[in-house]
C-alpha positions in Angstrom: 32.1 13.0 -40.7 31.5 12.3 -37.0 34.2 12.0 -34.4 34.0 10.8 -30.8 33.4 13.6 -28.3 34.1 13.6 -24.6 31.1 15.0 -22.7 30.5 15.6 -18.9 27.5 14.0 -17.3 25.3 16.6 -15.6 24.2 14.0 -13.1 27.4 12.5 -11.7 30.0 14.8 -13.3 32.0 12.0 -14.9 33.3 12.2 -18.4 31.8 9.9 -21.0 32.3 9.3 -24.7 29.6 10.3 -27.2 30.8 8.1 -30.0 30.7 8.8 -33.7 28.2 5.9 -34.1 25.9 7.4 -31.5 26.1 10.8 -33.1 25.1 9.3 -36.4 22.2 7.5 -34.8 21.1 10.7 -33.1 21.2 12.6 -36.5 19.2 9.8 -38.2 16.5 10.0 -35.6 16.4 13.8 -35.9 17.7 14.5 -32.3 19.5 17.9 -32.2 20.7 17.8 -28.6 23.7 15.9 -27.3 23.1 13.5 -24.4 23.5 15.2 -21.0 23.9 12.0 -18.9 26.3 9.0 -19.1 24.8 5.6 -19.8 24.7 4.5 -16.1 22.9 7.7 -15.1 20.5 7.4 -18.0 19.7 3.8 -17.0 19.3 4.7 -13.3 17.0 7.6 -14.2 14.9 5.3 -16.5 14.6 2.7 -13.8 13.9 5.1 -10.9 10.7 4.4 -9.1 10.3 1.1 -11.0 9.2 -1.8 -8.7 10.2 -5.3 -9.7 8.2 -8.2 -8.3 9.2 -11.8 -8.0 7.2 -14.9 -8.6 7.6 -18.5 -9.6 8.1 -19.2 -13.2 5.2 -21.3 -14.6 7.5 -23.2 -17.0 10.7 -24.0 -15.0 9.8 -23.2 -11.4 12.6 -20.8 -11.0 12.5 -17.2 -9.9 10.6 -14.8 -12.3 11.2 -11.1 -11.9 8.5 -9.0 -13.5 7.5 -5.3 -13.6 3.9 -6.0 -12.4 2.4 -7.6 -9.3 1.7 -11.3 -10.1 -1.9 -12.2 -9.5 -3.3 -15.6 -8.5 -4.2 -17.7 -11.4 -2.1 -15.9 -14.0 1.2 -17.4 -15.1 4.5 -15.5 -14.9 7.7 -16.6 -16.6 11.4 -16.0 -16.0 13.2 -14.1 -18.8 14.7 -17.3 -20.2 11.4 -19.1 -20.5 9.6 -16.0 -21.8 12.3 -15.7 -24.6 11.9 -19.4 -25.5 8.1 -18.9 -25.7 8.5 -16.0 -28.1 10.9 -17.9 -30.3 8.2 -20.5 -31.0 
């Protein structure tokens, strides 16, 4: 029913594929408009203005990058240690 479509990104002007699978997903979610930006431009727009802070991981001592300013006395975790904690 769906076929891949080639669209042009309104941000960068590059062509990108709106796959049949993505079209089906959009239809299931009730979205009626096609995407206007390619994935890299959507990601850049989503992350614009977002500040990433670094701290020391409380579990392994490595670098932890978090979207909030670490405060004294509160533990922060790197993504690997955080994922391990959520598995438990």
